[in-house]
N, C-alpha and C positions, 0 to 999 in steps of 0.2 A: 590926158594921161590914161594909159591902158591899164586896166585893173588886173592884178594877179589873182591866183586862185584863193589865197588866204583872205585877200581883201573882199572878194566876192562872197566868200563864205561868211565873213563878218557882217556884210551888208544884208545877206539873206537872213541871218539870225536877227538882225535889227528889224527887218520888215515882217517877220513872222507874225507878230501880234497886230500889225496894222490892218486896217480895212481899206478896200479900194476907194480912192478919192475921186477918180475920174473914170468915166465909162465911155465905151465906143458903142454906139447904137446903129440904127438903120441908116443914119446919115453918113456913116463911114468916116473916112479920114479927110481932113481939110487943113489948110493953113491956119484957119481960125482955131481949130481944135489943138493944133500943135502950139500955137501961141498961148493958149490956156494952160497946156501942160508945162511949157517953159516958165510961165509965171508962177505956177504952183510949186514946181521943183526948185525954183530960185529961193523960195522961202523955206523949204523943207529939206532939200538935198536928196531925199529918198521918197519914192512915191509908188503906190500900187495903182495899176490901171486894169479895169475889168472889161473884157470884150463880151458884150451881151449876145444871147442866142440869135436875136434877129439881125445881127450885124452881117453885112454883105462881105466883110473882109476876113481873111484868115490871120492867125497869129503871126505867121512868118511875114506876111505883107506889112503888118503893123511894125514889126521889128525893123524890117528893111526901111520903111518910111521914116521912122524915128531916127535911126542911125544915119541915114543918108541926108536928111534935112536939118539935123541939129547936132550938137555935141553931147547929147544925152546918151548914156550907155545903158543897155539892157542887161541887168544883172541876172535875172532869172525869168524863165517862162515855164509856168506849170498850168496846163489846161488852158483856160481862158483868162488867166491872170498873169500880168507882166509886172516885174519890179524894175523900176527905173532909178538911175542915179546920175547926178551931176553936181560937181563942186560949185557951191554958191559963190558968186562974184562979190557979194557984200560980206565983209568979215564978221558982221554981227550975226549972220545966218549960218555961219560955219560951225556946226556941232559935230557932225559925223566925219567930215573931210579931214579934220585934224587927227582923229583916231585912225582913219583909213590910211593916211600917209605914214603914220607911225608903224603900221604893220609891215 
């Protein structure tokens, strides 16, 4: 599902008070890192990722890697922080997706 502007705005407002849960460090991007992100986002639907100063990858590379290798959508990119969203496959974990679909 492609997110519309209002849906992205709602998700950004929900993520505003969140702290980054996952970081990208000097090891960079890998399949193992992406699996950890997918496991975390399956439980939460909305997630913040921080790209550390010592990371060898740029923000645009991370966005491309995530969107190319998964169904996770990048909602926002500000500085070294990314906000990611994916609808949970387990109905018990769907809190935000029902509100997002109603918008």
